[in-house]
C-alpha positions in Angstrom: 0.3 -5.3 18.7 -0.8 -5.6 15.1 1.2 -7.5 12.4 0.8 -6.6 8.7 2.1 -8.8 5.8 2.2 -7.6 2.4 2.2 -9.7 -0.8 2.0 -9.1 -4.6 5.2 -7.4 -5.3 7.4 -8.5 -8.3 9.0 -7.5 -11.5 6.5 -6.1 -14.2 7.0 -4.2 -17.5 6.3 -0.4 -18.0 2.4 -0.2 -18.7 1.6 -3.1 -16.7 -0.4 -4.0 -13.9 0.2 -5.4 -10.4 -1.9 -5.8 -7.3 -0.8 -5.7 -3.7 -2.5 -7.1 -0.5 -1.8 -6.4 3.0 -3.3 -8.6 5.8 -3.3 -7.8 9.2 -3.2 -10.1 12.3 -3.0 -9.8 16.1 -4.8 -7.5 18.4 -7.0 -5.7 15.8 -9.9 -3.5 17.2 -10.5 -0.8 15.0 -8.0 0.0 12.2 -9.0 3.6 11.6 -6.7 4.3 8.6 -4.7 2.2 6.4 -2.6 3.0 3.6 0.4 2.3 1.1 3.7 3.9 1.4 6.6 3.3 -0.7 10.3 4.0 -0.6 12.5 4.2 -3.7 16.4 3.6 -3.6 18.0 6.9 -2.1 14.7 8.3 -1.5 12.5 9.0 1.8 9.2 6.9 2.2 6.3 8.5 0.7 2.6 8.2 0.9 1.0 6.4 -2.1 -2.6 6.2 -1.0 -4.6 5.9 2.3 -8.1 5.3 3.4 -9.7 5.9 6.6 -12.8 3.7 7.8 -14.9 6.5 6.8 -14.1 8.9 3.9 -12.7 9.1 0.5 -9.4 7.6 -0.3 -6.5 10.1 -0.6 -3.7 9.4 -3.2 -0.6 10.9 -4.0 -0.6 13.1 -7.2 1.9 10.9 -9.0 -0.3 8.0 -9.0 -3.9 9.6 -9.3 -5.7 7.9 -12.1 -3.6 4.8 -12.1 -3.4 3.4 -8.7 -6.6 2.0 -6.7 -6.7 1.6 -2.9 -9.5 -0.6 -1.4 -10.3 -1.9 1.9 -12.3 -5.2 3.0 -13.6 -4.5 6.6 -14.6 -8.0 6.9 -11.0 -9.3 6.6 -9.6 -6.0 7.6 -7.5 -6.3 4.5 -5.9 -3.5 2.3 -5.5 -3.6 -1.4 -3.6 -1.5 -4.0 -4.4 -2.2 -7.7 -1.6 -0.5 -9.8 -2.1 0.2 -13.5 0.0 1.9 -16.2 3.0 1.2 -14.3 6.2 3.5 -14.7 9.9 3.0 -13.8 9.6 5.6 -11.3 7.1 3.3 -9.6 9.9 1.1 -8.5 10.2 0.9 -4.8 9.6 -1.2 -1.8 5.9 -0.8 -1.0 4.9 -0.7 2.9 1.5 -1.2 4.4 0.5 0.8 7.2 -2.3 0.9 9.7 -3.1 3.1 12.6 -5.0 1.9 15.7 -5.4 3.9 18.8 -3.0 6.4 17.9 -0.1 3.7 17.1 1.3 3.2 13.6 2.0 -0.2 12.6 4.2 -1.3 9.5 4.6 -4.3 7.2 8.2 -5.2 6.3 7.6 -4.3 2.7 6.9 -5.9 -0.8 9.5 -4.8 -3.6 7.8 -3.6 -6.8 10.1 -3.5 -9.9 9.1 -1.8 -13.3 11.5 -2.5 -15.6 11.8 -3.9 -19.5 
C-alpha cells in the first residue's frame, strides 16, 4: 500500500500563485507515473498534470503555461507550482500515483481562487 499526503492548498487571489506538494509513504518500489487531478464542485475529476518517471510532463490545455509539475525522485515527492491562478482553478486537488498497475490517491487539498 502507498499513502499519499497533499499539502499547500488555500485561498489565493486571482492572478496569484500557490504551490502544492505530495509526499508518498508506505511500500514504495517504483512510482511509474505521478500526477495531479482536480475536482470542482458539480464537476468530474479531471487531469491537471502528470509526469512519468521517464518522459515529458503532460498538462491539461487549461493550465498549460501557468502550472508546472515536478518530481523529486530522491524523496518520491511530487509538486505543482500554480501561477496566474484563475477563479476557475478552484477545486480540490488530488495527488495520484501508479505502481505495479495500481492507482493510489491522496485525500485532496482545497484550492480556492477568489478576491
